[in-house]
C-alpha positions, 0 to 999 in steps of 0.5 A: 494463482491466476490472480497472482500470475496476472499481477506479476505479469502486469508488473513485469511488462510495465517495468519493461515498458517503463525502461524502453520508454526512458532515455537512459543517458538523459535520465543519468544526467537528470539524476545529477540535477537533484537537490538532495536537501529536499529529499530529507523532508521527503523521507522524514514526512513519509516516516511520520506518515508510518508513525501515524499509521502505526497509531491507527493500527493500534485502534484497528487491533482494538488495543488487543495487542498490548503494544504502544505506538512506538512498538507497532511502528517497529512491526509496520517497518518490518512488515514494509521491509518485507513487502519491499523485498518480496513479491505478492505482499508476503510482508503482510503475513510477516507483519502479522506473525511478527506482531504475534511474536511481540504481543502473543496475539493470534496471527488471524487478529493481525491479518484482519486488522491489515484487511481493514487497513487496506480497506480504509486506505482504498476508501481514503484514496478514492475520497482524495481523488474526488476532492481534488477533482474540482482543482485538478483536471481529473476527468482529462487525467483519467482519459489521458491515462486511458489512452496511454494504457489502451483501456477504455475510459469507462472500463478504467473507472470500473477497474479502479473502483470495483475492487474496493466496492466488492472488498467493502461489501465483503468486509461488512458482510463478514463483520455483521454476519460472522456466524454465517461466514464461519459456517460457510468456511467450516463447510468448505474447510471440512473437505481438507485434511484434518490438520489443514481443516483445524488451521483454516478454522482457527485463523478464520475465527481470529480474522472474523473476531478481529474485524469487530473493530468496525462495529465500534464508533469510538474506534471508527472515529479515530481510524477515519480521523487518522486515515487522511493525514497518512496520505496527506503526509505521503503526498507531501513526500511526493511534493518535496521530491518534485521540488528537488527536481524543480517541478514547481515550474510546471505548475501555477503555484505551490497550491496547484502543485500540492493538489496535483501531488495529492491526486498523483499519490492517490492514483499511483497507490491505487494503480500499484496496489496489485500484489505482484512485484516487491514494493510494486516495482514497475507498476509504481514507476510507470503509473507515477511517471505517466500521471505526472506527465498528464497532470502537467500537460506534458510540460515535464520531460519524460526523463525527468518524470522517470527520475521523479518516480525512481527517486520517490520510490527509493525514498519510500522504500529504502527507509523502511528496509533500513529501519526494518532490518535494524529493528529485527537485529534489535530483537536478535532476529534476521529477515531470513529467520522471520521469513522461514518461520513456520507460522507464516507459511501455515497462515499464508497458504490458508489465508492468502486469498483473504488478503489479496 
């Protein structure tokens, strides 16, 4: 609860900070300058990245769901729709439940695959930050972010990397010492009432079993190969939104602009990964804008940076909200029905800390 409250407070404060440091009249004028033609490929590339993500998810599930990539794409869109409309990444539980509803696979299997998905994404984003470092002033960028956020440079590095290191070690420990993990969980869950004890054990067993895909080199190879294209495609979405605002003038060519967008994609997604506000609203806009201003050495006006962040976030959120709703209607469901489904609340209460 403390972690959730802290994340929500950070998101709320950054949203306020983003708003009060924005010149609203200038922002409204800047919106009129957007070349909407560039937003079409921005949205299309993001949807392609979700398709690749769905293909990778099939292997994260060890093909246990029996669903093909198009079907998993629908489930991903519904989950992302929920994340964009609800706080605390509740969409991860909804995605797991919706997967179980379409494939009859246990909810815990879906949850474990999403844990692996987040771990792979974190490792990939950190890798992209490292490889863009020689081409973009990474150290200077982080130092300026440190100055903006008033967080010491060394502490900022630790804050950005330690959660992923801890998550990696924890995931690997659970995977390779699953019997020990289940014994520990059993000793803890026995202290709860019987009905909760049984649910905790069942979901824990499904989660631990789902993590077994890490042991398969065949699946690891596919997952690693597909992880980078997912984020490169999203970086291209950043790129085209930048082109819609004429941001190429702030760079020494398209290559430098794309590498900077790759860095911005990594930093923005790492920074907005705190499970707080719906879709990371507030954190995403603030981190995205400040990173853009820093990588361009403040050649881009703050109002333009604000419009870039707002437009980009809309391009990432709205398509999944619309598609998610369409896919639910196709299955004769409503978002409210899916959210209020009892299995979500049962799973959410018992496994929230694992996902967060």
